[in-house]
C-alpha positions in Angstrom: -6.9 94.5 183.8 -4.2 94.1 181.0 -0.3 94.6 181.7 2.6 94.2 179.9 2.9 91.1 181.3 -0.1 89.5 181.2 -0.7 89.9 177.5 -1.0 88.4 174.3 -1.4 89.9 171.4 -4.3 88.0 168.9 -4.6 90.0 165.9 -2.5 92.7 163.7 -4.3 94.7 160.6 -3.5 96.6 158.5 -6.9 97.5 157.8 -8.9 99.6 160.1 -12.9 97.4 159.3 -11.1 94.2 160.1 -10.2 95.7 163.6 -13.6 97.0 164.3 -14.8 93.8 163.2 -12.3 91.7 166.1 -13.2 94.6 168.4 -16.6 93.5 168.2 -16.6 90.0 168.4 -14.1 91.0 171.3 -17.0 92.9 173.0 -19.7 90.4 171.7 -17.8 87.3 174.3 -17.4 90.0 177.2 -13.4 89.9 176.3 -11.1 92.7 177.3 -8.6 93.7 174.6 -6.7 96.8 174.2 -5.5 98.9 170.7 -2.6 99.7 169.7 -2.9 101.9 166.7 0.9 103.1 166.3 1.1 105.4 162.1 4.0 102.9 159.9 6.2 105.5 157.6 5.6 104.7 154.2 9.0 103.3 152.1 8.4 106.1 149.3 8.7 108.7 151.8 5.2 110.3 151.3 4.3 109.0 147.4 0.9 107.2 147.6 1.7 107.1 143.4 4.5 105.2 141.4 4.2 105.4 137.7 5.8 102.9 137.2 4.6 99.6 137.0 7.7 98.1 137.2 10.3 97.8 140.6 14.4 98.3 138.9 15.0 94.5 139.6 11.7 93.8 137.8 9.0 93.4 140.8 5.6 94.2 139.2 5.2 97.1 141.8 1.1 97.4 142.4 0.9 101.5 144.5 -1.5 103.5 144.0 -3.0 106.6 146.3 -4.8 103.3 148.7 -1.5 103.1 150.5 -3.1 106.0 152.6 -5.4 103.9 153.9 -2.4 101.4 154.7 -0.2 103.8 156.9 -1.9 102.6 160.7 -0.9 99.2 162.2 -3.3 98.2 164.3 -2.2 95.5 167.3 -4.7 94.3 169.4 -3.6 92.4 173.0 -5.9 89.9 174.9 -4.9 89.4 178.9 -3.2 85.7 177.7 -6.0 83.3 180.1 -8.1 84.7 177.1 -5.9 83.8 174.2 -7.5 81.0 172.7 -10.9 81.8 173.3 -10.5 85.2 171.6 -8.0 83.7 168.5 -11.0 80.6 167.7 -13.8 83.9 168.1 -12.1 85.7 166.0 -10.8 82.7 163.1 -14.8 82.6 162.5 
């Protein structure tokens, strides 16, 4: 059983496909995991499109409607004893 005292974060991603890939690898190798998904508020106040191509500081800005796919943060935890193996498997 995984709990806050015996777990370690093996992956953090904002990509649903990557999160699914990591979970599949862990399942295939019988590694117990815990998934914590948290909604992240947009720093743009809910806007998903910027019409200007530069920010006030002159940096290029490329925010588009794909931002809606990036507002979930997925953290995958495994037991500390399984961490090294899990890390190696998901980095392949």
